[in-house]
VEXMISE-721735 format. One record per residue (C-alpha): residue number from 1; residue in one letter; x negated, y negated, z negated. Coordinates in steps of 0.2 Angstrom, whole numbers, plus 5000, padded with zeros to 4 digits. Example, Ala and Ser with C-alpha at 12.3 -4.5 7.8 and 13.67 -1.06 7.14 Angstrom:
   num   residuo     px     py     pz
     1         A   4938   5022   4961
     2         S   4932   5005   4964
// end
This chain:
   num   residuo     px     py     pz
     1         M   4938   4798   4982
     2         R   4922   4794   4990
     3         L   4920   4780   5002
     4         A   4904   4775   5011
     5         T   4896   4765   5025
     6         W   4881   4769   5035
     7         N   4872   4761   5050
     8         V   4866   4777   5059
     9         N   4855   4767   5072
    10         G   4861   4779   5086
    11         I   4873   4793   5083
    12         R   4864   4804   5096
    13         A   4847   4802   5088
    14         R   4855   4804   5071
    15         S   4868   4818   5074
    16         Q   4859   4831   5064
    17         R   4856   4819   5049
    18         L   4874   4814   5049
    19         A   4880   4832   5049
    20         E   4868   4836   5034
    21         W   4875   4821   5025
    22         L   4893   4825   5028
    23         A   4890   4843   5022
    24         E   4881   4837   5006
    25         R   4890   4821   5001
    26         Q   4907   4825   5008
    27         P   4914   4807   5009
    28         D   4933   4805   5011
    29         V   4931   4790   5022
    30         A   4915   4783   5030
    31         C   4912   4767   5041
    32         L   4898   4770   5054
    33         Q   4889   4757   5063
    34         E   4877   4755   5078
    35         L   4883   4771   5087
    36         K   4876   4766   5104
    37         I   4888   4777   5113
    38         V   4904   4775   5123
    39         E   4920   4784   5118
    40         D   4919   4798   5131
    41         E   4902   4803   5125
    42         F   4905   4802   5106
    43         P   4903   4819   5098
    44         H   4921   4822   5092
    45         L   4919   4841   5093
    46         E   4904   4841   5082
    47         L   4912   4829   5070
    48         R   4927   4840   5069
    49         A   4916   4855   5065
    50         S   4910   4845   5050
    51         G   4928   4842   5045
    52         Y   4930   4824   5051
    53         H   4941   4814   5063
    54         A   4935   4798   5070
    55         V   4942   4782   5078
    56         L   4929   4771   5086
    57         S   4925   4756   5097
    58         G   4910   4761   5107
    59         Q   4897   4753   5119
    60         Q   4884   4760   5130
    61         G   4867   4760   5121
    62         W   4871   4746   5110
    63         N   4882   4741   5095
    64         G   4897   4753   5092
    65         V   4907   4756   5075
    66         A   4918   4770   5069
    67         V   4929   4775   5054
    68         I   4928   4793   5051
    69         A   4938   4803   5038
    70         K   4944   4820   5033
    71         E   4962   4814   5035
    72         R   4965   4808   5053
    73         P   4963   4789   5053
    74         E   4977   4779   5061
    75         L   4969   4765   5073
    76         V   4975   4748   5069
    77         T   4964   4737   5081
    78         R   4947   4738   5089
    79         E   4946   4719   5092
    80         L   4941   4705   5080
    81         P   4950   4689   5088
    82         G   4937   4678   5097
    83         T   4923   4690   5097
    84         A   4926   4701   5112
    85         D   4911   4694   5121
    86         H   4899   4700   5108
    87         G   4901   4718   5109
    88         A   4909   4733   5100
    89         R   4907   4727   5082
    90         F   4924   4729   5073
    91         I   4937   4742   5071
    92         L   4951   4743   5058
    93         A   4960   4759   5054
    94         R   4972   4765   5041
    95         V   4969   4781   5031
    96         H   4973   4787   5013
    97         G   4985   4772   5012
    98         I   4970   4760   5014
    99         E   4965   4749   5028
   100         V   4947   4752   5032
   101         A   4937   4740   5043
   102         S   4919   4745   5050
   103         V   4909   4730   5055
   104         Y   4892   4727   5062
   105         I   4888   4708   5061
   106         P   4875   4702   5074
   107         N   4857   4701   5069
   108         G   4854   4684   5074
   109         K   4835   4687   5078
   110         S   4829   4670   5071
   111         V   4837   4654   5065
   112         K   4830   4646   5082
   113         H   4837   4659   5093
   114         P   4854   4657   5102
   115         D   4860   4673   5094
   116         Y   4860   4664   5077
   117         A   4874   4653   5082
   118         I   4884   4669   5088
   119         K   4881   4677   5071
   120         L   4888   4662   5062
   121         S   4903   4661   5073
   122         W   4906   4680   5071
   123         L   4905   4679   5052
   124         E   4917   4665   5053
   125         A   4929   4674   5064
   126         L   4928   4689   5051
   127         A   4932   4678   5037
   128         K   4947   4669   5046
   129         H   4954   4686   5051
   130         F   4955   4692   5033
   131         E   4961   4675   5027
   132         T   4977   4678   5037
   133         R   4982   4694   5028
   134         A   5000   4693   5021
   135         D   4995   4703   5006
   136         R   4978   4700   5000
   137         N   4980   4712   4986
   138         A   4984   4727   4997
   139         P   4971   4740   4997
   140         L   4957   4736   5010
   141         L   4939   4742   5012
   142         V   4927   4732   5023
   143         G   4911   4742   5026
   144         G   4896   4738   5037
   145         D   4880   4731   5041
   146         F   4881   4713   5037
   147         N   4863   4708   5041
   148         V   4863   4695   5027
   149         C   4854   4695   5010
   150         C   4867   4686   4999
   151         T   4855   4682   4985
   152         D   4836   4682   4982
   153         L   4838   4698   4973
   154         D   4844   4707   4989
   155         S   4828   4705   4998
   156         Y   4810   4710   4994
   157         G   4804   4693   5000
   158         G   4815   4684   4987
   159         K   4813   4665   4987
   160         R   4798   4666   4999
   161         F   4811   4670   5013
   162         A   4822   4655   5010
   163         G   4828   4648   5026
   164         H   4823   4663   5037
   165         I   4836   4674   5046
   166         F   4846   4685   5034
   167         H   4842   4672   5020
   168         T   4850   4656   5026
   169         D   4863   4646   5016
   170         A   4874   4646   5031
   171         E   4875   4665   5032
   172         R   4877   4667   5013
   173         T   4891   4654   5013
   174         L   4901   4663   5026
   175         V   4899   4680   5017
   176         Q   4905   4671   5002
   177         R   4920   4664   5011
   178         L   4925   4682   5016
   179         R   4923   4688   4998
   180         D   4934   4673   4993
   181         T   4949   4682   5002
   182         G   4949   4694   4987
   183         L   4935   4706   4992
   184         V   4924   4713   4979
   185         D   4906   4718   4983
   186         L   4907   4735   4975
   187         Y   4888   4738   4972
   188         R   4884   4721   4965
   189         A   4899   4721   4954
   190         K   4893   4738   4946
   191         Y   4875   4733   4946
   192         P   4873   4714   4945
   193         D   4854   4714   4942
   194         V   4848   4729   4952
   195         A   4841   4726   4970
   196         G   4849   4741   4978
   197         F   4840   4739   4995
   198         S   4849   4748   5009
   199         W   4837   4744   5024
   200         W   4818   4746   5026
   201         D   4808   4743   5042
   202         Y   4800   4758   5050
   203         R   4784   4749   5050
   204         A   4770   4747   5038
   205         G   4776   4760   5025
   206         Q   4790   4748   5019
   207         F   4801   4762   5013
   208         H   4788   4770   5003
   209         K   4783   4753   4996
   210         N   4802   4749   4993
   211         E   4800   4732   5003
   212         G   4818   4732   5009
   213         M   4834   4722   5010
   214         R   4852   4725   5004
   215         L   4861   4722   5021
   216         D   4874   4736   5020
   217         F   4890   4732   5009
   218         L   4906   4740   5004
   219         L   4918   4726   5000
   220         A   4936   4730   4993
   221         T   4951   4722   4986
   222         E   4955   4724   4968
   223         P   4966   4739   4968
   224         L   4951   4749   4975
   225         A   4938   4740   4965
   226         A   4946   4743   4949
   227         R   4945   4762   4953
   228         V   4926   4762   4956
   229         K   4916   4774   4944
   230         D   4899   4772   4953
   231         V   4891   4765   4968
   232         F   4874   4770   4975
   233         V   4862   4768   4989
   234         D   4859   4786   4996
   235         R   4840   4784   4998
   236         D   4837   4803   5001
   237         Y   4845   4800   5018
   238         R   4833   4787   5023
   239         K   4820   4801   5022
   240         K   4818   4815   5035
   241         G   4830   4829   5035
   242         K   4828   4848   5032
   243         A   4832   4852   5050
   244         S   4819   4850   5064
   245         G   4823   4833   5073
   246         A   4834   4827   5059
   247         I   4825   4810   5059
   248         P   4832   4795   5048
   249         S   4840   4779   5052
   250         D   4831   4763   5045
   251         H   4847   4761   5035
   252         A   4853   4772   5020
   253         P   4871   4775   5017
   254         V   4880   4766   5003
   255         V   4892   4776   4993
   256         A   4906   4772   4981
   257         E   4915   4785   4970
   258         L   4932   4781   4965
   259         D   4945   4788   4952
   260         G   4959   4798   4961
// end
C-alpha cells in the first residue's frame, strides 16, 4: 500500500502535474492541501479518469483539503471543532479500513502577526480532537502541511531560525502533543538523521540549493507505522513536468510505502 500527502498549491494550476504524479506513483490514498477551489468546481471527472475518487472540504481561492483514493473514501467529517472561522483546513475520511485526515495548518505569517495565535489555537484543537479518540491504536493516518519545523534538522536555517515562525517552541510543543496521542512521524522514524525537506521557496533558487524545510508530514498510529517499508520525499515532482504547463507546487509529495 502506498500513502501520500501533497500540498498542491492550487489544484487548477497543478492539474496536469497531479495527473502525471498519479499515473506514475499510483498512491492508494493521498491527502491533498491548498486546493483553492470550491466543491462544485473540483475536477472530479478528471480525477476519475486517473482512477481516483475524492472527498473534500473546499474554499474559493484559498485553503481546501481532500482525501483521494482508488477506493471510494467514506466521509467522516469536514469540520475540526472550534476552527470553522479559519477556513477549509480539515477533512476526515475512512478508506481501506483506515481513518485518514488531511490537514492544512495555518501559516501564521510571523510570531508578531495575529495569525500566529490562530495557528497555535488550530494546532491545539487538532491535538484535542485526536486526544479524544476512543481507541488510540486504531489505524489512523494524518497527512498534511503542518507549517512547522519540529527540530533544527527540519530547516535549512537550523538554529539560526530559532524563535522565528515555523521554528518556535510553542509550535513544536503542540505538534509533539499531537504525536503523544499515539501518532508516529513516519519519515523521521525511518530517517532520524536525514533532513528530508519537502518545501522550497520559489525565489532565489532555493530548490536547486536545497535550502528548504520539512513542513509536510505523514503521521500514523502504530498498526500502520509497523508496516512501513520506506518513506520518501518525491523531489522529482517539485520540478517542472513533461507536459507543457505542468508547473510544480512549492511543496513536494511525501510518500510512505507499507507492506500489504
